[in-house]
N, C-alpha and C positions, 0 to 999 in steps of 0.2 A: 504494500499500500506505501502510496508519495504520500510528501509533507501534509498534513493539516491545514489551515489558515483560519484563521477567525478576522472579521472583516471588521471594522465600527465605521461607522460614518456621521459624522455630526451636524446636526439636524438643525440649528441653530443660526439664524443671519449671522451673528455675534459671537467669535469664538476665542477663548484666551490664547496667551501666547500658544507656542507649540509645547515648549518645555513642562508647562504650566497642564495645558490638556493629557499632555503624554504622562503626566505622574496621576492625573484623576482617572484616564483612563487603566491604568493599572493598581489603582487602590482601591478602585470597583472593584476590578475582576477579581483581584485578592478579596473583597469581602466575598462575594457572589460565592466562591467556588468553595472558600471557607465556610458557608451555607452545609455543602453536600460533600464536601474531603477536604478535611482538616489537612492530609499529609501532602495532598498537592499543592495546597494556597501554603506550605511551607517551604514547598521545593520552589514556588513563583516569585515568592520573597525574598530566598537565597537565590534568586539567579541557576536555577538548574534547571532548570524551563526556560528558553531563550524566547524572548519576545521581540518582535523585531516592529519598528513603527516607519512608517511614510508619511511624510506630513507637506 
């Protein structure tokens, strides 16, 4: 199976600065993941799961 990707599209007209938006996205992903899988959330926090952003 190939690499999996999650696509996030910011839908509001006004967007935060890129670095702030990336911080908020990562924080939200970790919080949501923590609800279903604490181990995976910790791996994401510790950067054992790779996140790439194109802004």
